[in-house]
Structures are given as C-alpha cells and as structure tokens.
C-alpha positions as CSV (number, residue, x, y, z in Angstrom):
1,M,90.6,80.9,111.4
2,F,89.7,84.6,110.9
3,D,86.1,83.7,110.5
4,K,85.9,82.3,114.0
5,I,87.9,85.2,115.5
6,F,85.6,87.7,113.8
7,Q,82.5,85.9,115.1
8,D,84.0,85.9,118.6
9,I,84.5,89.7,118.3
10,V,80.9,90.2,117.2
11,D,79.7,88.1,120.1
12,I,81.7,90.2,122.5
13,I,80.3,93.4,121.0
14,H,76.7,92.2,121.1
15,H,76.8,90.7,124.6
16,D,79.8,91.9,126.7
17,Y,80.5,95.4,125.4
18,A,79.4,98.1,127.9
19,G,77.6,100.0,125.1
20,C,75.9,96.9,123.6
21,R,72.4,98.1,124.5
22,D,72.8,101.7,123.5
23,K,74.5,100.8,120.2
24,K,72.4,97.9,119.2
25,G,72.0,97.8,115.4
26,W,74.9,100.3,114.8
27,D,77.1,97.6,113.4
28,Q,76.7,95.4,110.3
29,P,78.7,92.3,111.1
30,E,77.3,90.3,108.1
31,K,78.9,92.8,105.6
32,F,82.3,92.3,107.2
33,L,81.9,88.5,107.7
34,D,81.3,88.2,104.0
35,R,84.5,90.1,103.3
36,V,86.4,87.7,105.7
37,R,85.0,84.7,103.8
38,E,85.6,86.1,100.3
39,R,89.3,85.4,100.2
40,E,92.3,84.6,102.3
41,L,93.3,87.7,104.2
42,S,96.7,88.6,105.6
43,I,96.9,89.4,109.3
44,H,97.2,93.1,108.5
45,E,94.1,93.0,106.2
46,F,92.1,91.2,108.9
47,T,93.2,93.8,111.5
48,N,92.1,96.6,109.2
49,L,88.8,94.9,108.6
50,V,88.1,94.6,112.3
51,E,89.1,98.2,112.9
52,E,86.7,99.2,110.2
53,Y,84.0,97.1,111.8
54,L,84.6,98.7,115.2
55,A,84.6,102.2,113.7
56,D,80.8,101.8,113.1
57,L,80.4,101.9,116.9
58,K,81.9,105.4,117.0
59,D,83.7,104.6,120.3
60,P,87.3,105.8,120.5
61,H,88.0,103.3,123.3
62,M,87.3,100.3,121.0
63,F,90.3,99.1,119.0
64,F,91.9,95.9,117.7
65,R,95.7,95.6,117.5
66,I,98.2,92.8,116.7
67,I,100.5,92.2,119.6
68,S,103.9,91.3,118.4
69,D,107.6,91.8,119.0
70,E,107.9,93.8,115.8
71,K,108.7,97.5,116.0
72,P,105.8,99.6,114.5
73,Q,106.5,100.6,110.9
74,D,107.2,104.3,110.4
75,I,105.8,105.4,107.0
76,G,107.5,108.7,107.2
77,F,104.6,110.9,108.2
78,K,101.5,111.1,110.4
79,V,98.0,112.3,109.6
80,R,95.0,113.5,111.5
81,R,91.4,114.1,110.5
82,Y,90.1,117.6,110.8
83,E,86.5,118.1,109.9
84,D,86.2,116.1,106.6
85,A,89.8,116.0,105.5
86,L,93.1,114.3,106.3
87,Y,96.0,116.6,107.1
88,I,99.7,115.9,107.5
89,T,100.6,116.6,111.2
90,E,104.2,115.4,111.3
91,V,106.8,114.5,108.8
92,T,109.7,112.3,109.9
93,K,111.2,110.6,106.8
94,E,109.0,111.5,103.8
95,E,110.7,114.4,102.0
96,R,107.9,115.0,99.5
97,L,105.3,116.1,102.1
98,Q,104.9,119.2,104.3
99,V,103.1,119.6,107.6
100,G,99.7,121.1,106.9
101,A,99.3,119.5,103.5
102,R,95.8,117.9,102.8
103,I,95.6,114.4,101.4
104,V,93.0,114.3,98.6
105,A,94.2,111.4,96.5
106,L,96.4,108.3,96.4
107,N,98.4,107.6,93.3
108,L,96.8,110.6,91.6
109,E,93.4,109.0,91.9
110,R,90.7,109.2,94.6
111,D,90.6,105.4,94.8
112,A,88.5,102.9,96.9
113,D,91.1,102.6,99.7
114,L,91.2,106.4,100.2
115,E,87.4,106.6,100.0
116,R,87.1,103.7,102.6
117,A,89.6,105.5,104.9
118,L,87.7,108.7,104.7
119,E,84.4,106.9,105.3
120,M,85.8,105.3,108.5
121,L,87.1,108.7,109.7
122,S,83.8,110.5,109.1
123,D,82.0,110.8,112.5
124,N,78.6,112.1,111.4
125,R,77.6,110.4,108.2
126,R,78.1,107.4,106.0
127,G,79.7,107.8,102.6
128,V,82.6,109.8,101.5
129,P,82.9,113.3,102.9
130,E,82.9,116.1,100.3
131,Y,86.2,117.7,101.0
132,I,88.0,118.2,97.7
133,G,88.0,121.9,96.9
C-alpha cells in the first residue's frame, strides 16, 4: 500500500508540483522507494520517510501529514534549528531540559536517527553538519 502511495507522491512532484522544472533531479525517489519496500513500515515511519524525501526539495511549503482525530503528541519540549545545531526553544513537560540547550546526542550516542535528522535540517549541504564543539 505505501509503495503505491509513495509512487503517487513522486509522480505529483515530477509532474504537478510548481517547482518540478526548477528542481528536476533534486530528489532521489529510488533511494526512498527501496526503503519503503525493505520492510513493513508503520504509518508514522512512512510519514517520516515522505517528509525526509520532500526535504530534498528544500521547499518549506511542501509537507506530508497524517490527518486524524488524534490530538498531537506533546513530547515535552520543542526544538528549532539554528545554523547547524538543534536548540531547545520551549519546555512544557520535560523537566531535564532547559531553553537554549543544544542537542548533540540521543541516548548518549550520536546515533543514526540523530544524524539523519540533522542531515534533513541542513539547508546547504548533504551529510551531517559539524556542530559538536
């Protein structure tokens, strides 16, 4: 099911998206389609994968969301990218964090999920930004 949905999204990006001519070749749908076909994804994993795919277009108006009756989950804090780092901008429930703190690792390791998140948030280059100081 996700295979067909993803192919439809790619078709829309390549033919109906207003920037399809200007951004031709910016995306790599095969890489993401392989990931869709590798294993059964949850709806949230698929949504994240599509968001990652759309991030290659560097268009803040492009997004993919699940429409549901569920209330958005509050993880207790919000972050924002500034230059090549993630900073805590708001703390609601999480007592271990402070506004202004910089996220440099998850579970005491700079793991693949953090590196992938930082790669998606990097505007000007591929790869993981050098931000740990």
